[in-house]
N, C-alpha and C positions, 0 to 999 in steps of 0.2 A: 503494501498500499505505500503510494507514493507519499510526503509530506505537502504536494500540494493539497490532498484530499481533504488532512489533519488540517490544514490552513483553514479549508471550507465551514468543516465542522467546528474550529475556534468560532469565525466568525458566524458563525448563526447562529452557537447560542452565547454567545458573548453579545453581541446585537441585537438579541432575542428576536429575530430572524424565525419567523413562524413555522418554515417548510423549509426542506431541504430536499430536493428531486434529484436521485441520485441514480445514475444510467451505468449498471451492472452487472453482469452475468456472475461476480462473486460473489454471492448472497453473503456466506456467511463468511468471507474474510469480511466485509463492509461492516457485521453485525460485530463480529468479537474486535474489530481495530475502533466502533465510535464505543461500543463500550469497558475497551483498556481505555481508552481517552476518559471517558467520563468520573472513572476511578483516580486517573492519576493528577486530570487538570483541574474538575468541578468540583470541587467544594463547598458545603455547604454545614449552614446549623454549626457553624463557630468551627470551620472546615476540619469535621469529622464526618460526614456522612454524606458520598457523593450521593448525583441522581439514581433513582429508579429508574432499569433501562426496560421497556415493557415492549414484547416482537408479536407484533399478527399474523397468521397465515389464517389461511380461508378456513383449511382444513379445522383446525383447532381453537382460533378464537387468539387470545391475550394472552403469555406468558410471560414471566418475566425472566432477563437471561442470565445464566448462570455469570458471575463478576469471576470471571480468571484474571487472574493479578501474580504478581512473580514475590514470593518470600525474600527472607533475607539469604536463602544462597540460592538467589534467581530461579529456582524451582516454580514452573504456572500451576499453582493453588486455583480450589475455587469455595469463592470469598462470601457466596450465598445461594443456595439451593433455588431451583424452578419455581415458582410458586403455581398451584392446580389452580385450572378455566373453572372447578365448580366454586373455589374459596372467592377468587375476583367478580365473576356471576353475581354469585347472591348477595356480597357488597355492595355494590354498583346498583343492584334491578332492586333491589327491594327498595329506594328511594323510587320510582312507582312503580308501589305497591304489584312488584312482579315477582316470585323467585320460580325458581328452575329446580327441579329431583336431577340427581343421576344420570337416572333409566335417563331421561329426556337427552335428546342429541345437542350438539353444544351447541348455546347459544351465542358465543362469540364472534364461532364463523359469519352470522350474519352482517353485512355490511350497516344495516341499521343501528345494529347493537354495539360497534365496533366505534361507530361515530359517537353514537351516545355516550360510550362511555370515556373520550378522549373527550366529550364535551364536560363531563360532571365529574371529570377527577381534580378530586380537592385536594390543589398540592397545598396549602396550609392547616388542614387535615392533619396533613403527611407529613408532613415539613421538610422537605423533602421536593428537590425539581426534577420533572418525571424525561424521558426522552423516547417517545413511541417512535418505531419503526416498523413499515408497515409492507409488509412485500408483495410484490406485483398489486402495488396500488391500481396500479393502470389502467386495469382490467374495469375497477370502478369509479374512479375520481371523476368520470363524465356518464357517471352510468343514470344521475337521476338528480330532479332538480333539486328535490326535498336535503340530497345527500349534499351536495354543492352547497346550500344556504346553512347548513350544520358547521357545515368543513367552514364557510366564514367569518360562523361567529365564534368557530375554536379562536380563528386566525387570529381576531380581533381580540377576542380575550389575552391570549397569546402578546399578544402589544402592549396590553396593559401592564404586561408584568408579574403573569401569573402562571409563568415557571414551566412552562409548556413550550417544548420544539419536537415538530415530526418531521419523521423521515424517510419518506416515498422510494421505495424500490423502486427500479423498473431494469429488466435485462434489456433490451431496446433505449434509442435515445427518445428521450422525452419531444413530445412535439414532433416527430416525425410523420404521425398517420394521423388519424381521424382520433383512434383507438388510445392513442397515448396522447393526445391533446390538453395540455392543462385547462380547465375551462377561465375564459377572461377574470370569472368574479373572485377568481384563487390565485392570477396571476401577482397581484401585487404586491399577494404576502408569500411568495416563492421563489426560493433562488437554485438553481439548476446547474448542475454538476457532472461530470462523467467518468471515467474510470477506466483507464486500459488494463488493458492486463499488464503484467509488471515487463516491463524493457531491460536490453541487456544490462545496464545500469543496476539493475534494481534487481535481479537474476543475479547477479557477482553481489552485492552485497548479501542475499539471502543464504547463498553456498558459501561465501565466502565467514558469515556467523555461523552454519555448519561446524564450520571444516572449525571455528572455534571451538564451540562447544562441543564438539566430539572428541578434540583433540586432550579434553581432560577428563577421557573417562578410557578406564583401561579395557574395555571390549573395542574401543576404533580408534587406539591414542596411534599407536604405531602406523594407521593406514593412513588417518591423518597427515601425520607431520610426510607424507612423500605427498604431498598436496601440494605446489607450487601456485603462482599466479597463474602462467600459463595451462596449467591445467585445469584450473577453475573458471579459465575463461574459455575452454572445450565443454567443462561440464553446463556452463550458463550457454551458450550457444544450442548444446543437446534438449534443453527445459523451455527452451523458444515457443509460446504459443500457450501454456498453460497456465492459470490463474495460481497466485502463490500459493493457497491452501493446497492446490493440484503436488505444485514445487515442493513444500515442505511431506507432505506426504510419498512423495516422490522417492525420494531424498532418507527419508528411514527407512521404508520396504529394500532399498538398494541394500541400504547398511545390513538386515534384519537377514536378508538373504546371501550376500556379498562380503560383507564387513569391510565394504569399502562404495564409494559411489562408480557404478557401473555404467559407462557409456552407452552400450548393447542395452541395458533394462533399461538404462531413462528413453531410449529409444524408443523401446517399442512400446512403454506404458505414454508417451506421447504421440504415438502414432493413433494406441486405444483409445485416449484421449479426443484427440481429432475426429476419428468415427466416430465416436458419441454425438458430437458435434456435427455429422450428417455430412464430414469429408473423407476425403482417403489422401493420407499419407504417404509418399515412397521414396525412396532411392534408388531410382533404373540401374542397374548391374550391366549396362551394353548401349554403347554408346552408335559412332556412322559408321561404324567396319561392317555392318549388317545392314545398313539403307544405301542402296543403289542411288548414282542419277543427282540430279538436287544438288550440283556443286554449289554452285551462286548463296544456294543458303549456306549449308552448310559452311563455305568459308567465310560471310558473314556472321556464325554462329561464333563460329570459331575468333573472328576478330572482337569479339566482344565479352568474349568469355571471363578476361582476367577485370571486368571494369566494377566487379561486387568484388574488389579486394582492397585490404588496408595499402599495398600501393599503389593503385590503382588515386587513392584522393591522394596519398602523398605525393603524387608524381603532379597532381596538380588540377586533376576534375572535381566540380566542387557540388557535383549529386550521380546521381547511381539514373542509368538506364529504364525506362520506365515498360518498353513490353516490344513485344512481338506479334503482329497481324498478319495470319497467313488464313488468303481465301485459296479455292479450289474446289475442284469436282469430287462430289462424298467418293471416298476408299482411294484415295489418293497419296498416302502418309502423314498426314497431317497429324494425328496424334501419333505417331510412332517416332515424326522432330520432336514434338514436342518433350518424349521422355527421352530421346539421345539427348536433346540438348541438356537437361537435369544434368546428366551423366559427365558429357563435356566441359558442361561451367563447374562441375561439381557443387553443385545443389542440390534441394530439397525440392519436390514437386508436388504442390498438394493438386490432386482431381477432381475438380469440378464439373458436371453436364448443367448445364444454363437453368433445362428443366427442374432442374431439383431447386431452385430458388427463389421459382414463382409459388407464390402462395396464394391462393385461394379466397381468402379472410382479408377483410383490412387493412393495409402495414405489415400482414406477414412477411411480401415479397423483401421490402426494407428492412424489415426483422433481420431476415438472414444474407443478407447483404451486407449486413453491419455486421454481424459475424463469421463473416468470413475475412472481410475485412480486420478485424480484430486480431483477430488469432494468427492472419495472416503478415499484420507489424509485427504482431511480438514475435513469429518464429522467424523471422528472415534473418540472413538472405531467405530471397527460397521464390519458387517460379509458382503462379498461381496459374494451372491450364483451366479454360473455360471454354468446353466444347461447344459449336453451334451455339457460341454468342448472339447471333441475331436472334435466335429465339428470346431471349430473355432483353438486350438490348436493342434491337431493331423493333423499330414501329411499324405497324403493317396503315395504309391509309383507310381512313373511318373506323379504325377501332379504339374504344373508350372507354377506358380504364379507370377514369375517378381519378387520372394522375399521378396513378403509378410508377406507369413508364419513364417519367421525368423526373420521379420522385429516386430511381433507385438508378439509371445514366445520371444523376446529378451527384450521386455519391458517389460513383466510379470517376468521373472527370473532375470530382473534388479531389479524390486520394491519390490522384494518378499526376496532379497538377500539383500539390502541397505535402506528400506523404513521402520523407527519403531513407525507410528507412531500409530498403534496397529488396524489396519486390516489383520480380519482373513478373509483369503479366503475357502470356499468352494465348491470344485468343484463336479460336480458327471460327470461320464459316465459308456457308456455303450459297449464301446471296448477298454478295456486300452493299444491295441496294439499299437494306433495309439499315442500312446504318447512319447516325446524323454525321457530318461531315467534320461537327469538333469531336468527337471519339475517335475515327480515324486518323485526324493529326497528331493525337497522344502517341503514338506509336514509331519510333524511330526507323521500326524495322518491317515493309511492308512486301510480304511477298505473294506470288500468285501461283500456285500448284498448277499448273496442266496436266494434261493426261501424260504417260510418259511415252518415251519417243521408243521407236524399234530399239534399240540400243536395249535401252533400260527395260521393255518386255519382253526383251531374249534375258539378263539379269533375274527376273521376275521368275520368269518360268522353268530357267533353268535352274536355279534353286529351292523352287518348290518340291520338283519331282527327284531334286539333289535330296529335299532333307524324309522324302519319304520312303518305305521301301516296297517297293512290287515283288517279293519271291527277291532273287538274285536279279532284278536288274536297278539299273540305275538312270542317272537324267541320258550316257552318252545310248540310251538303247531305241530313242525318240530325236523326231527331225525338228529339231524345235527351231531349226530357220521357219518351218512350212507354220509351224503355231506361232511365228512373230507375226507373220502374215495374215491369218487368219485372227487374232484378236489386235487387228487397228481399231483403233476407239475405243479399247476396251480400258478402265481402269485398273489399278492394282488389286484390287477387290474384286472386281468385273474375274478377272485370272484366276484367282486363288481360289473362288467360289466356285467356276466351271472346275477345276481339276480334283476339286472336294466329288461334284459331281459324279465327274468319272471315276473317279473311284469307287462310287455306292455302287456303278453299274456292273464293273468287274468284279467287286466283293460278292454283291449279289447272286453272281453266278458259279457258285464253290468255289468262290474267292482265288479264282484264275488271275496273272497279272495283267496289270493296265497294258494297256496297247493304244499305239498314235490312234488306233481306230475310235478306238471311245474319245479320246479327248477330243479329235476333227468331229465324232458328232456332234459334242456340247458344242463347242466353241462354237458350230457355224447354226446352235439355236440362241444362245446369248442374242438379248438385247441387253446391249452397254446403256452403261449411267448417260455417254454422252449424247445416247440421241433423248433419254427421258426426260435430259437436261441441260437439253442443245441452247433455248434462250440466256439461262443464266451463264451458262459457260462463256458465251460469247460476253454477256453483258460483262463478264469480270477479266474477260479478255482484252476490254476495250479502257481496263483501267490501267494496265498493262502501256496500251497504243498510247494512252494522255499521259502517262507519266505518274502517274500517284501509286504505282503498285511496281516492283521489278519481276522481270522471270524466273523461278527457281529451277526451272527444269535447266539441266544442259541442253549445251546446243548441239543441231544433229552429227548423229558420232554414226562409223559406221557399225552395220546392226553384226556381220560376222564376228565372234569371235570367239575363241578356243571354250570348249568346255571345263579346262582346266586349271583356265585361269580367272574363269567366273568364280569356278569350285574355291579357287585359293583363296581369292578377296571376300568369298562368302558376301558377298553385296546384297540386298536386299530391299527393291522399296514398293513398300504397303503401299 
């Protein structure tokens, strides 16, 4: 948790600002830090009693958060036990003539009860200031005019010195959509802040404190002694993209399992945490060696591969690159290039399907994109691969979505313009015409991947045949030159799928070896992508003609190459 957040808490409580609206997914860490601050900094009644910290959640109602504070030896102890919902419910609702029995549903989970509880809480009787922390309050803050009116009364009382502060927690950015907008009646009383995932500096601080703490123990002292600053930096980088609480938990689990901070374990836990957030993190184990052709694109990626290093900054570059945009025919290698680029640049890659970022509810798409960018910033340097990005960021004429498209596009545009953490976007598109020009302009690299040239098709066919076993046969058994002719206007995926279909035919006939005739028969019946997407392909080729994109494919080369040469290079254009 950053000092900036603690300062926001200090300003809110010190200036008696009624409400601080906090955007963060790290709820437990936020609650813990507010509680620790309340105990260490906010003293009342002769400087001896800290405020009550009451946490509301929809399923339970209000509970008093246990005070976790350090003792004289520095160990965290529980100062106060949480109060039960029943005790608080009866104490407050008796004032309105209503009581509940333990057998009834939790009354505190109801929004009217929560608002009434905060409004009627008597700080004079309690002789203590109270901090109300409301989990997921964005779901209800604008739900009912009566609730809003009561909250306004609550905040007005707080301004009169009633010793009440409200901390409203929201996993996404407040005011990012209609369902998280703070009503105008409450805006005057509310301050807003956003908590990012720990950056590298904060992660280094967490790791350093952990090393110091465990170096004084008998079990881990020797292991901690071997961790120098360079090793701590590696550990810190491996922890990027996780919340503070998750980082602390992972470090403890690593010690329990390996008696040290084990990097592979840390990376695996990070992959799991990011997967839980809805994204896939990987570090591809192969680069361009299995991708044929596309030399101009591969050369450009090789040229910029060192731009995200410390040496690049020391050389004089003032900011990191923002991204690569690849347009082209479906099945021509865009996804394979993205993964290979991650390997060549020695960076992790986070795989994202554009459709996975779209939500059916108001504000859902914005929340998902916010989560993506938040994780990416914390895990940088990182490649973020968004496949078929036009399905998220491309706007079709005549479609009305209540402004969600513009809001999501604005998130990406702002991030790519202002953030310099080391996030490198790789977008693919099958239809460039749907992108806004200002988005296209954000990418330093813009390449069009056309249908594979004859020489590239020969590589694809040769390797796909060589990778498969047909009895004792290999690719030399086939007339690849004829197959190249038959696959004119095929994409790499068209070729692969056709070979698989031909194999199915031969396998169904008692597993006989695949023959030239099988391949020829299937190839002659395939309707290539070039025919189904002809208009889109011609449109994207015009981008190259107009100088808006570069040609990614090799210049025409001779078709005839020896099988041995192809097999030795192992090149494949998918």
